[in-house]
C-alpha atoms as an extended CHARMM CRD file, in Angstrom:
* protein
*
       275  EXT
         1         1  MET       CA              0.3100000000        0.1280000000       -0.2740000000  PROA      1               0.0000000000
         2         2  VAL       CA              1.5380000000        3.4140000000       -0.9590000000  PROA      2               0.0000000000
         3         3  PHE       CA              0.6030000000        6.3890000000        1.4740000000  PROA      3               0.0000000000
         4         4  PRO       CA              0.0630000000        9.7720000000       -0.3480000000  PROA      4               0.0000000000
         5         5  GLU       CA              2.2590000000       11.4590000000        2.5110000000  PROA      5               0.0000000000
         6         6  LEU       CA              5.0470000000        9.3010000000        1.4030000000  PROA      6               0.0000000000
         7         7  ARG       CA              5.0320000000       10.6820000000       -2.0480000000  PROA      7               0.0000000000
         8         8  PRO       CA              8.3700000000       12.9330000000       -1.3400000000  PROA      8               0.0000000000
         9         9  LEU       CA             10.2610000000       10.0770000000       -0.4050000000  PROA      9               0.0000000000
        10        10  PHE       CA              9.1580000000        7.7790000000       -3.5770000000  PROA      10              0.0000000000
        11        11  ILE       CA             10.2370000000       10.8260000000       -5.5710000000  PROA      11              0.0000000000
        12        12  PHE       CA             13.7620000000       10.3040000000       -3.6980000000  PROA      12              0.0000000000
        13        13  PHE       CA             13.9310000000        6.8940000000       -4.2740000000  PROA      13              0.0000000000
        14        14  PHE       CA             13.3410000000        7.4500000000       -8.1500000000  PROA      14              0.0000000000
        15        15  LYS       CA             16.4020000000        9.5450000000       -8.2140000000  PROA      15              0.0000000000
        16        16  LEU       CA             18.2690000000        7.2800000000       -6.3260000000  PROA      16              0.0000000000
        17        17  PHE       CA             17.4570000000        4.4190000000       -8.7400000000  PROA      17              0.0000000000
        18        18  ARG       CA             16.7310000000        6.0080000000      -11.9410000000  PROA      18              0.0000000000
        19        19  HSD       CA             20.3860000000        4.7710000000      -13.3250000000  PROA      19              0.0000000000
        20        20  ARG       CA             19.0070000000        1.3170000000      -13.2540000000  PROA      20              0.0000000000
        21        21  LEU       CA             16.0510000000        1.9780000000      -15.3050000000  PROA      21              0.0000000000
        22        22  SER       CA             17.9340000000        0.9040000000      -18.4940000000  PROA      22              0.0000000000
        23        23  SER       CA             18.2200000000       -2.6460000000      -17.7940000000  PROA      23              0.0000000000
        24        24  PHE       CA             14.1750000000       -2.6760000000      -17.6150000000  PROA      24              0.0000000000
        25        25  ASN       CA             14.2460000000       -1.2830000000      -21.4480000000  PROA      25              0.0000000000
        26        26  PHE       CA             12.1230000000        1.3400000000      -19.4820000000  PROA      26              0.0000000000
        27        27  LYS       CA             11.5770000000        5.1540000000      -20.7870000000  PROA      27              0.0000000000
        28        28  VAL       CA             10.9240000000        7.9610000000      -19.1200000000  PROA      28              0.0000000000
        29        29  GLY       CA              8.3650000000        9.4110000000      -20.3510000000  PROA      29              0.0000000000
        30        30  SER       CA              6.1400000000        6.2230000000      -20.7950000000  PROA      30              0.0000000000
        31        31  ARG       CA              3.1240000000        5.4740000000      -19.0350000000  PROA      31              0.0000000000
        32        32  CYS       CA              4.8480000000        4.4820000000      -15.9090000000  PROA      32              0.0000000000
        33        33  HSD       CA              6.5650000000        7.7940000000      -15.6760000000  PROA      33              0.0000000000
        34        34  ASP       CA              5.3700000000        8.0740000000      -11.9210000000  PROA      34              0.0000000000
        35        35  PRO       CA              7.9530000000        6.7940000000       -9.5870000000  PROA      35              0.0000000000
        36        36  ILE       CA              5.3370000000        5.7760000000       -7.2710000000  PROA      36              0.0000000000
        37        37  GLU       CA              4.1280000000        3.5820000000      -10.0790000000  PROA      37              0.0000000000
        38        38  ILE       CA              7.5030000000        2.3770000000      -10.7810000000  PROA      38              0.0000000000
        39        39  ILE       CA              8.0390000000        0.9310000000       -7.0830000000  PROA      39              0.0000000000
        40        40  ARG       CA              4.6740000000       -0.6170000000       -6.8730000000  PROA      40              0.0000000000
        41        41  TRP       CA              5.1540000000       -2.4120000000      -10.1910000000  PROA      41              0.0000000000
        42        42  GLY       CA              8.3900000000       -3.6900000000       -8.7920000000  PROA      42              0.0000000000
        43        43  LEU       CA             10.7660000000       -2.3810000000      -11.3890000000  PROA      43              0.0000000000
        44        44  LEU       CA             13.1830000000       -0.9880000000       -8.8810000000  PROA      44              0.0000000000
        45        45  ASP       CA             14.7020000000       -3.0890000000       -6.1460000000  PROA      45              0.0000000000
        46        46  ALA       CA             13.3280000000       -0.6080000000       -3.3570000000  PROA      46              0.0000000000
        47        47  TYR       CA             11.0130000000       -2.7970000000       -1.8260000000  PROA      47              0.0000000000
        48        48  SER       CA             13.1190000000       -3.5270000000        1.4810000000  PROA      48              0.0000000000
        49        49  THR       CA             13.1430000000        0.1360000000        2.3000000000  PROA      49              0.0000000000
        50        50  ILE       CA              9.5870000000        0.9370000000        1.5820000000  PROA      50              0.0000000000
        51        51  GLN       CA              8.6780000000       -2.1250000000        3.4980000000  PROA      51              0.0000000000
        52        52  ALA       CA             10.6250000000       -0.4810000000        6.4420000000  PROA      52              0.0000000000
        53        53  ILE       CA              8.9980000000        2.9300000000        5.5800000000  PROA      53              0.0000000000
        54        54  ASN       CA              5.4050000000        1.1180000000        5.9290000000  PROA      54              0.0000000000
        55        55  TYR       CA              6.0970000000       -0.8850000000        8.9410000000  PROA      55              0.0000000000
        56        56  LEU       CA              7.4990000000        2.3910000000       10.8340000000  PROA      56              0.0000000000
        57        57  ARG       CA              4.4290000000        4.3670000000        9.6110000000  PROA      57              0.0000000000
        58        58  ASP       CA              2.1860000000        1.8660000000       10.8000000000  PROA      58              0.0000000000
        59        59  SER       CA              4.0120000000        1.9610000000       13.8210000000  PROA      59              0.0000000000
        60        60  GLY       CA              2.9360000000        5.9310000000       14.1420000000  PROA      60              0.0000000000
        61        61  TRP       CA              6.5180000000        7.0830000000       12.9280000000  PROA      61              0.0000000000
        62        62  ILE       CA              6.2860000000       10.2270000000       10.2080000000  PROA      62              0.0000000000
        63        63  PRO       CA              9.0370000000       10.2940000000        7.8420000000  PROA      63              0.0000000000
        64        64  VAL       CA              9.9380000000       14.0430000000        7.6600000000  PROA      64              0.0000000000
        65        65  GLN       CA             13.7050000000       13.6390000000        5.6430000000  PROA      65              0.0000000000
        66        66  ALA       CA             15.9010000000       11.5470000000        3.4840000000  PROA      66              0.0000000000
        67        67  GLY       CA             19.1930000000       11.6800000000        2.2300000000  PROA      67              0.0000000000
        68        68  GLN       CA             21.8840000000        9.4830000000        0.1150000000  PROA      68              0.0000000000
        69        69  ALA       CA             25.8110000000        8.8160000000        0.2120000000  PROA      69              0.0000000000
        70        70  SER       CA             27.4370000000       10.1250000000       -2.9840000000  PROA      70              0.0000000000
        71        71  ALA       CA             28.6390000000        7.4870000000       -5.3710000000  PROA      71              0.0000000000
        72        72  ASN       CA             32.1100000000        7.0710000000       -5.7960000000  PROA      72              0.0000000000
        73        73  LYS       CA             31.8960000000        4.6170000000       -8.8250000000  PROA      73              0.0000000000
        74        74  GLU       CA             29.3100000000        4.9570000000      -11.5510000000  PROA      74              0.0000000000
        75        75  GLN       CA             28.4230000000        1.2680000000      -10.9720000000  PROA      75              0.0000000000
        76        76  ARG       CA             27.4770000000        2.3680000000       -7.0620000000  PROA      76              0.0000000000
        77        77  LYS       CA             24.7760000000        4.6200000000       -8.4230000000  PROA      77              0.0000000000
        78        78  GLY       CA             21.3190000000        3.7800000000       -7.2360000000  PROA      78              0.0000000000
        79        79  PHE       CA             23.1140000000        1.2890000000       -4.4730000000  PROA      79              0.0000000000
        80        80  GLN       CA             24.5020000000        3.7660000000       -2.3660000000  PROA      80              0.0000000000
        81        81  LYS       CA             23.6220000000        4.1010000000        1.4660000000  PROA      81              0.0000000000
        82        82  HSD       CA             20.6840000000        6.2430000000        2.4000000000  PROA      82              0.0000000000
        83        83  MET       CA             18.9670000000        7.6130000000        5.2290000000  PROA      83              0.0000000000
        84        84  ILE       CA             15.4420000000        8.3820000000        6.0950000000  PROA      84              0.0000000000
        85        85  ARG       CA             14.2780000000       10.3370000000        9.3010000000  PROA      85              0.0000000000
        86        86  PHE       CA             11.1630000000        9.7000000000       10.9650000000  PROA      86              0.0000000000
        87        87  THR       CA              9.3110000000       11.1830000000       14.1100000000  PROA      87              0.0000000000
        88        88  ARG       CA              6.2790000000       11.3740000000       15.9050000000  PROA      88              0.0000000000
        89        89  PRO       CA              4.4130000000       14.5320000000       16.9230000000  PROA      89              0.0000000000
        90        90  ASP       CA              4.5950000000       14.0140000000       20.4790000000  PROA      90              0.0000000000
        91        91  LEU       CA              8.2780000000       14.2760000000       20.1560000000  PROA      91              0.0000000000
        92        92  VAL       CA              8.7040000000       17.9150000000       19.2320000000  PROA      92              0.0000000000
        93        93  ILE       CA              9.5610000000       19.5260000000       22.6680000000  PROA      93              0.0000000000
        94        94  ASP       CA             10.4660000000       22.8430000000       22.9800000000  PROA      94              0.0000000000
        95        95  ASP       CA             13.0660000000       23.8450000000       20.4170000000  PROA      95              0.0000000000
        96        96  ASN       CA             14.1240000000       20.1820000000       19.8850000000  PROA      96              0.0000000000
        97        97  ARG       CA             12.5390000000       17.0480000000       18.0840000000  PROA      97              0.0000000000
        98        98  MET       CA             13.2850000000       13.3810000000       18.8540000000  PROA      98              0.0000000000
        99        99  ASP       CA             13.8120000000       11.2850000000       15.7620000000  PROA      99              0.0000000000
       100       100  LEU       CA             14.1980000000        7.8510000000       14.6340000000  PROA      100             0.0000000000
       101       101  LEU       CA             16.9730000000        7.8670000000       11.7440000000  PROA      101             0.0000000000
       102       102  LEU       CA             16.6970000000        4.2900000000        9.4590000000  PROA      102             0.0000000000
       103       103  TYR       CA             19.5320000000        3.8490000000        7.2300000000  PROA      103             0.0000000000
       104       104  ASN       CA             19.7220000000        0.9380000000        4.5620000000  PROA      104             0.0000000000
       105       105  SER       CA             21.8840000000        0.2550000000        1.0630000000  PROA      105             0.0000000000
       106       106  HSD       CA             20.3230000000       -1.7200000000       -1.9410000000  PROA      106             0.0000000000
       107       107  ASP       CA             23.4980000000       -3.4980000000       -2.7230000000  PROA      107             0.0000000000
       108       108  ARG       CA             23.0130000000       -5.4340000000        0.6350000000  PROA      108             0.0000000000
       109       109  GLY       CA             26.0830000000       -3.7430000000        1.8980000000  PROA      109             0.0000000000
       110       110  CYS       CA             25.0420000000       -2.6810000000        5.3150000000  PROA      110             0.0000000000
       111       111  ALA       CA             22.4510000000       -4.1040000000        7.5470000000  PROA      111             0.0000000000
       112       112  PHE       CA             19.0570000000       -1.7080000000        8.2540000000  PROA      112             0.0000000000
       113       113  LYS       CA             20.2550000000        0.6110000000       11.0390000000  PROA      113             0.0000000000
       114       114  LEU       CA             17.6310000000        1.8310000000       13.4990000000  PROA      114             0.0000000000
       115       115  ILE       CA             19.4220000000        4.7030000000       15.7530000000  PROA      115             0.0000000000
       116       116  GLY       CA             17.7290000000        7.6240000000       17.8920000000  PROA      116             0.0000000000
       117       117  GLY       CA             18.2770000000       11.1530000000       17.2500000000  PROA      117             0.0000000000
       118       118  VAL       CA             17.8650000000       14.6030000000       18.8180000000  PROA      118             0.0000000000
       119       119  PHE       CA             17.1160000000       17.7100000000       16.2750000000  PROA      119             0.0000000000
       120       120  ARG       CA             17.8580000000       21.2500000000       17.7290000000  PROA      120             0.0000000000
       121       121  PHE       CA             15.8290000000       23.8230000000       15.3000000000  PROA      121             0.0000000000
       122       122  VAL       CA             17.8140000000       26.8620000000       14.4010000000  PROA      122             0.0000000000
       123       123  CYS       CA             15.5480000000       29.2590000000       13.5220000000  PROA      123             0.0000000000
       124       124  ALA       CA             18.2550000000       31.6840000000       12.2330000000  PROA      124             0.0000000000
       125       125  ASN       CA             18.7360000000       29.6730000000        8.9140000000  PROA      125             0.0000000000
       126       126  GLY       CA             16.8360000000       26.8020000000        9.1150000000  PROA      126             0.0000000000
       127       127  MET       CA             19.5570000000       24.4690000000       10.1560000000  PROA      127             0.0000000000
       128       128  VAL       CA             19.0770000000       21.1130000000       11.7330000000  PROA      128             0.0000000000
       129       129  VAL       CA             21.3640000000       19.6250000000       14.3840000000  PROA      129             0.0000000000
       130       130  GLY       CA             20.9950000000       16.3820000000       15.1200000000  PROA      130             0.0000000000
       131       131  ASP       CA             22.6940000000       13.9190000000       18.1120000000  PROA      131             0.0000000000
       132       132  LYS       CA             22.2490000000       10.2410000000       17.4200000000  PROA      132             0.0000000000
       133       133  MET       CA             22.1970000000        7.3270000000       20.1440000000  PROA      133             0.0000000000
       134       134  ALA       CA             20.4690000000        4.1830000000       20.7600000000  PROA      134             0.0000000000
       135       135  GLU       CA             21.2320000000        1.7490000000       17.7620000000  PROA      135             0.0000000000
       136       136  TYR       CA             19.7520000000       -1.6690000000       16.4630000000  PROA      136             0.0000000000
       137       137  SER       CA             20.8010000000       -3.4990000000       13.6920000000  PROA      137             0.0000000000
       138       138  HSD       CA             18.8380000000       -6.0130000000       11.2620000000  PROA      138             0.0000000000
       139       139  ARG       CA             20.6290000000       -8.1190000000        8.1660000000  PROA      139             0.0000000000
       140       140  HSD       CA             18.7600000000       -8.6710000000        5.1800000000  PROA      140             0.0000000000
       141       141  VAL       CA             19.0130000000      -12.3810000000        5.3320000000  PROA      141             0.0000000000
       142       142  GLY       CA             16.2030000000      -13.5940000000        7.2640000000  PROA      142             0.0000000000
       143       143  PHE       CA             14.9180000000      -10.3400000000        8.0590000000  PROA      143             0.0000000000
       144       144  SER       CA             12.1320000000      -10.2480000000       10.9170000000  PROA      144             0.0000000000
       145       145  PRO       CA              9.2930000000       -7.6750000000       10.8490000000  PROA      145             0.0000000000
       146       146  GLU       CA              8.6930000000       -8.3060000000       14.3390000000  PROA      146             0.0000000000
       147       147  LYS       CA             11.9310000000       -7.7160000000       15.5630000000  PROA      147             0.0000000000
       148       148  PHE       CA             12.1490000000       -4.5730000000       13.3670000000  PROA      148             0.0000000000
       149       149  ILE       CA              9.1010000000       -3.4010000000       14.9220000000  PROA      149             0.0000000000
       150       150  SER       CA             10.3410000000       -4.2720000000       18.3830000000  PROA      150             0.0000000000
       151       151  SER       CA             13.5170000000       -2.4010000000       17.7690000000  PROA      151             0.0000000000
       152       152  ALA       CA             11.7590000000        0.8650000000       16.6010000000  PROA      152             0.0000000000
       153       153  LYS       CA              9.6840000000        0.4060000000       19.4500000000  PROA      153             0.0000000000
       154       154  ALA       CA             12.9110000000        0.2700000000       22.2490000000  PROA      154             0.0000000000
       155       155  VAL       CA             14.6440000000        3.3370000000       20.2630000000  PROA      155             0.0000000000
       156       156  GLY       CA             11.1810000000        5.1140000000       20.5640000000  PROA      156             0.0000000000
       157       157  ASN       CA             11.0180000000        4.2070000000       24.4890000000  PROA      157             0.0000000000
       158       158  HSD       CA             14.5850000000        5.7010000000       24.7570000000  PROA      158             0.0000000000
       159       159  ILE       CA             14.3380000000        8.7260000000       23.1100000000  PROA      159             0.0000000000
       160       160  GLU       CA             11.3360000000        9.8570000000       24.9350000000  PROA      160             0.0000000000
       161       161  LYS       CA             13.5100000000        9.7780000000       27.6850000000  PROA      161             0.0000000000
       162       162  ILE       CA             16.0340000000       12.1430000000       26.0440000000  PROA      162             0.0000000000
       163       163  ALA       CA             14.0220000000       15.4940000000       26.4100000000  PROA      163             0.0000000000
       164       164  HSD       CA             15.2610000000       15.0690000000       30.2930000000  PROA      164             0.0000000000
       165       165  VAL       CA             18.6690000000       14.5110000000       29.4400000000  PROA      165             0.0000000000
       166       166  VAL       CA             18.4280000000       17.8840000000       27.4650000000  PROA      166             0.0000000000
       167       167  ASP       CA             16.9330000000       19.7780000000       30.1990000000  PROA      167             0.0000000000
       168       168  ASP       CA             19.7890000000       18.1890000000       32.5060000000  PROA      168             0.0000000000
       169       169  TRP       CA             22.5190000000       19.4770000000       30.2680000000  PROA      169             0.0000000000
       170       170  LYS       CA             20.6460000000       23.0250000000       30.1120000000  PROA      170             0.0000000000
       171       171  SER       CA             21.2220000000       22.9400000000       34.1740000000  PROA      171             0.0000000000
       172       172  ILE       CA             24.6080000000       22.2270000000       33.7880000000  PROA      172             0.0000000000
       173       173  LYS       CA             26.8860000000       25.7910000000       33.5910000000  PROA      173             0.0000000000
       174       174  LEU       CA             30.2450000000       25.3690000000       32.4500000000  PROA      174             0.0000000000
       175       175  GLU       CA             32.7070000000       27.8250000000       33.3600000000  PROA      175             0.0000000000
       176       176  LYS       CA             35.3080000000       29.3530000000       30.1390000000  PROA      176             0.0000000000
       177       177  ASN       CA             38.0830000000       26.8490000000       31.4270000000  PROA      177             0.0000000000
       178       178  GLU       CA             35.7720000000       23.8220000000       31.4080000000  PROA      178             0.0000000000
       179       179  GLN       CA             34.0590000000       24.6280000000       27.5340000000  PROA      179             0.0000000000
       180       180  GLY       CA             37.8880000000       24.6780000000       26.7940000000  PROA      180             0.0000000000
       181       181  VAL       CA             38.6730000000       21.2800000000       28.2340000000  PROA      181             0.0000000000
       182       182  PHE       CA             35.3330000000       19.8560000000       26.4780000000  PROA      182             0.0000000000
       183       183  ALA       CA             36.7160000000       21.7000000000       23.1370000000  PROA      183             0.0000000000
       184       184  SER       CA             40.1800000000       20.1060000000       23.7470000000  PROA      184             0.0000000000
       185       185  ALA       CA             38.2660000000       16.6670000000       23.9340000000  PROA      185             0.0000000000
       186       186  VAL       CA             36.4640000000       16.9730000000       20.6610000000  PROA      186             0.0000000000
       187       187  HSD       CA             39.5510000000       18.3380000000       19.3680000000  PROA      187             0.0000000000
       188       188  ASP       CA             41.8040000000       15.1800000000       20.1500000000  PROA      188             0.0000000000
       189       189  PHE       CA             39.1850000000       13.4020000000       18.8130000000  PROA      189             0.0000000000
       190       190  LEU       CA             39.3690000000       14.8520000000       15.4830000000  PROA      190             0.0000000000
       191       191  TYR       CA             42.8210000000       14.9870000000       14.8990000000  PROA      191             0.0000000000
       192       192  GLU       CA             45.2680000000       12.3160000000       15.6800000000  PROA      192             0.0000000000
       193       193  GLU       CA             48.3510000000       14.6730000000       15.2650000000  PROA      193             0.0000000000
       194       194  SER       CA             46.6730000000       17.8990000000       17.2400000000  PROA      194             0.0000000000
       195       195  ALA       CA             50.0760000000       19.7630000000       16.3590000000  PROA      195             0.0000000000
       196       196  LYS       CA             49.1820000000       19.5570000000       13.0010000000  PROA      196             0.0000000000
       197       197  SER       CA             45.3500000000       20.4860000000       12.9080000000  PROA      197             0.0000000000
       198       198  PRO       CA             44.4000000000       23.5910000000       10.8530000000  PROA      198             0.0000000000
       199       199  ILE       CA             42.5880000000       24.9540000000       14.1120000000  PROA      199             0.0000000000
       200       200  MET       CA             43.2690000000       25.4130000000       17.5240000000  PROA      200             0.0000000000
       201       201  PRO       CA             40.7430000000       23.6740000000       20.1970000000  PROA      201             0.0000000000
       202       202  GLU       CA             38.9720000000       26.8530000000       21.0030000000  PROA      202             0.0000000000
       203       203  ARG       CA             37.9860000000       27.4600000000       17.4360000000  PROA      203             0.0000000000
       204       204  LEU       CA             35.2430000000       24.6010000000       18.2160000000  PROA      204             0.0000000000
       205       205  LEU       CA             33.6950000000       27.0210000000       20.4120000000  PROA      205             0.0000000000
       206       206  THR       CA             33.0890000000       29.7580000000       17.8040000000  PROA      206             0.0000000000
       207       207  VAL       CA             29.3690000000       30.4460000000       18.4070000000  PROA      207             0.0000000000
       208       208  ARG       CA             27.3040000000       31.0820000000       14.9990000000  PROA      208             0.0000000000
       209       209  ARG       CA             24.1660000000       32.9840000000       16.2690000000  PROA      209             0.0000000000
       210       210  PHE       CA             23.9360000000       35.8220000000       18.9990000000  PROA      210             0.0000000000
       211       211  LYS       CA             21.4020000000       33.7910000000       21.1330000000  PROA      211             0.0000000000
       212       212  ASP       CA             24.0570000000       31.0520000000       21.9970000000  PROA      212             0.0000000000
       213       213  ARG       CA             26.3760000000       33.8030000000       23.1620000000  PROA      213             0.0000000000
       214       214  GLU       CA             24.3910000000       34.2260000000       26.2190000000  PROA      214             0.0000000000
       215       215  SER       CA             24.2740000000       30.6490000000       27.4180000000  PROA      215             0.0000000000
       216       216  SER       CA             27.5280000000       28.5260000000       28.9100000000  PROA      216             0.0000000000
       217       217  ASP       CA             25.4940000000       25.8870000000       29.7750000000  PROA      217             0.0000000000
       218       218  LEU       CA             26.5350000000       22.2560000000       28.5030000000  PROA      218             0.0000000000
       219       219  TRP       CA             23.8370000000       21.7200000000       26.0750000000  PROA      219             0.0000000000
       220       220  THR       CA             24.4970000000       25.1140000000       24.2810000000  PROA      220             0.0000000000
       221       221  THR       CA             28.1890000000       24.2820000000       24.3010000000  PROA      221             0.0000000000
       222       222  PHE       CA             27.6960000000       20.6310000000       23.0860000000  PROA      222             0.0000000000
       223       223  ASN       CA             25.7260000000       21.8660000000       20.4430000000  PROA      223             0.0000000000
       224       224  THR       CA             27.9290000000       24.9700000000       19.3230000000  PROA      224             0.0000000000
       225       225  VAL       CA             30.8230000000       22.3580000000       19.0680000000  PROA      225             0.0000000000
       226       226  GLN       CA             28.6700000000       20.0120000000       17.4200000000  PROA      226             0.0000000000
       227       227  GLU       CA             27.6980000000       22.2740000000       14.5720000000  PROA      227             0.0000000000
       228       228  ASN       CA             31.0900000000       23.3070000000       14.1860000000  PROA      228             0.0000000000
       229       229  VAL       CA             32.6170000000       20.0270000000       13.3860000000  PROA      229             0.0000000000
       230       230  ILE       CA             29.5190000000       18.8470000000       11.1580000000  PROA      230             0.0000000000
       231       231  ARG       CA             29.2140000000       22.1730000000        9.4030000000  PROA      231             0.0000000000
       232       232  GLY       CA             32.9360000000       22.9670000000        8.7820000000  PROA      232             0.0000000000
       233       233  GLY       CA             33.8550000000       26.4760000000        7.6000000000  PROA      233             0.0000000000
       234       234  LEU       CA             36.3750000000       27.3640000000       10.6380000000  PROA      234             0.0000000000
       235       235  PRO       CA             39.2810000000       29.4500000000        9.6100000000  PROA      235             0.0000000000
       236       236  GLY       CA             42.4510000000       27.8000000000        9.9550000000  PROA      236             0.0000000000
       237       237  ARG       CA             45.6890000000       27.2640000000        8.7270000000  PROA      237             0.0000000000
       238       238  ASN       CA             47.2150000000       24.0760000000        7.0000000000  PROA      238             0.0000000000
       239       239  ALA       CA             50.7360000000       22.5010000000        7.6520000000  PROA      239             0.0000000000
       240       240  LYS       CA             52.4330000000       25.0290000000        4.7630000000  PROA      240             0.0000000000
       241       241  GLY       CA             50.9640000000       28.0240000000        6.8130000000  PROA      241             0.0000000000
       242       242  ARG       CA             48.1960000000       28.2180000000        4.0340000000  PROA      242             0.0000000000
       243       243  ARG       CA             44.7690000000       29.7340000000        5.1120000000  PROA      243             0.0000000000
       244       244  VAL       CA             42.0800000000       26.8050000000        4.9070000000  PROA      244             0.0000000000
       245       245  ARG       CA             38.8600000000       26.2840000000        6.3300000000  PROA      245             0.0000000000
       246       246  THR       CA             37.5190000000       22.9970000000        7.9100000000  PROA      246             0.0000000000
       247       247  ARG       CA             35.6630000000       20.7660000000        5.6550000000  PROA      247             0.0000000000
       248       248  ALA       CA             32.0300000000       19.9460000000        6.5480000000  PROA      248             0.0000000000
       249       249  VAL       CA             30.9820000000       16.1350000000        7.1370000000  PROA      249             0.0000000000
       250       250  ARG       CA             29.2170000000       15.0600000000        4.1210000000  PROA      250             0.0000000000
       251       251  SER       CA             29.4530000000       11.1440000000        4.7360000000  PROA      251             0.0000000000
       252       252  LEU       CA             26.4600000000        9.4420000000        5.9990000000  PROA      252             0.0000000000
       253       253  ASP       CA             28.7430000000        7.2020000000        8.1360000000  PROA      253             0.0000000000
       254       254  LYS       CA             31.2100000000        9.6700000000        9.2890000000  PROA      254             0.0000000000
       255       255  ASP       CA             28.4390000000       11.7700000000       10.3630000000  PROA      255             0.0000000000
       256       256  ARG       CA             26.5280000000        9.3270000000       12.5090000000  PROA      256             0.0000000000
       257       257  LYS       CA             29.8300000000        8.2500000000       14.0240000000  PROA      257             0.0000000000
       258       258  LEU       CA             30.8860000000       11.7660000000       14.9000000000  PROA      258             0.0000000000
       259       259  ASN       CA             27.6510000000       12.6470000000       16.3220000000  PROA      259             0.0000000000
       260       260  GLN       CA             27.3780000000        9.1370000000       18.6070000000  PROA      260             0.0000000000
       261       261  ALA       CA             31.2820000000       10.1820000000       19.9800000000  PROA      261             0.0000000000
       262       262  LEU       CA             30.2810000000       13.8430000000       20.6070000000  PROA      262             0.0000000000
       263       263  TRP       CA             27.0070000000       12.6140000000       22.3700000000  PROA      263             0.0000000000
       264       264  THR       CA             29.0960000000       10.2590000000       24.5550000000  PROA      264             0.0000000000
       265       265  LEU       CA             31.9740000000       12.9270000000       25.3050000000  PROA      265             0.0000000000
       266       266  THR       CA             28.9930000000       15.3350000000       26.3270000000  PROA      266             0.0000000000
       267       267  GLU       CA             27.5310000000       12.7240000000       28.7820000000  PROA      267             0.0000000000
       268       268  LYS       CA             31.0160000000       11.8540000000       30.2070000000  PROA      268             0.0000000000
       269       269  MET       CA             31.2420000000       15.8840000000       30.8750000000  PROA      269             0.0000000000
       270       270  ALA       CA             28.0060000000       15.6390000000       32.7050000000  PROA      270             0.0000000000
       271       271  ALA       CA             28.7500000000       12.9530000000       34.8870000000  PROA      271             0.0000000000
       272       272  LEU       CA             32.0760000000       14.6970000000       35.7000000000  PROA      272             0.0000000000
       273       273  LYS       CA             30.2140000000       18.0640000000       36.7450000000  PROA      273             0.0000000000
       274       274  THR       CA             27.2380000000       16.2320000000       38.7800000000  PROA      274             0.0000000000
       275       275  ALA       CA             29.5800000000       13.6160000000       40.7490000000  PROA      275             0.0000000000
């Protein structure tokens, strides 16, 4: 069954797999031009993800965003890893939204992954910052819908509690030197040889919007550092002394791993402050 609200995601899958259409002797512009019809008729090998979307949708999750990894090789186009974000109306709390992230690829190169996340809405430029936690994997071989739905429920139960974690971190005030310690820990994680990195640790504390300048709590500090790491663009100098800017994180896997590592570091900082 195809649901009307999923049309944008079907369009996404159509673009993702359009490089494979030629193998079906299919010409765009024929009576099967609608990407929803293409998927419904089984011309594209996207059924497993569509099925997962329907399982989650039936469990109350609403898909809100989709993205895909870049293809390094021509033969990888249409098969690369992709990610879909889901949420529920009851999980939008203040300036944050609790999300469920689904990862998959159609070359069976990775298992289904279900990961919890937090989005912080930044009204100044409409950017969303995600922090991911709680992870379950399900292999394509022997896939069990019941276990998949159970994992989604477990992630949902976990992220329902994250709003309280956010409130706790907002209540933890950091001194300047403590913010520096946090930034240094992240810097050491990012660069194996800190002395050769293009930026100093304190550069990660660069505030991008006026509102965040007024706060020195752990939640704001974490979001400031996380945004600088993921978005890049921080000015610095390379080993030859030339001016450069740090690169934004484009890889889905790297984005996920960095976000999870930053979340863990923040948890440890919170534990130290409340001990």
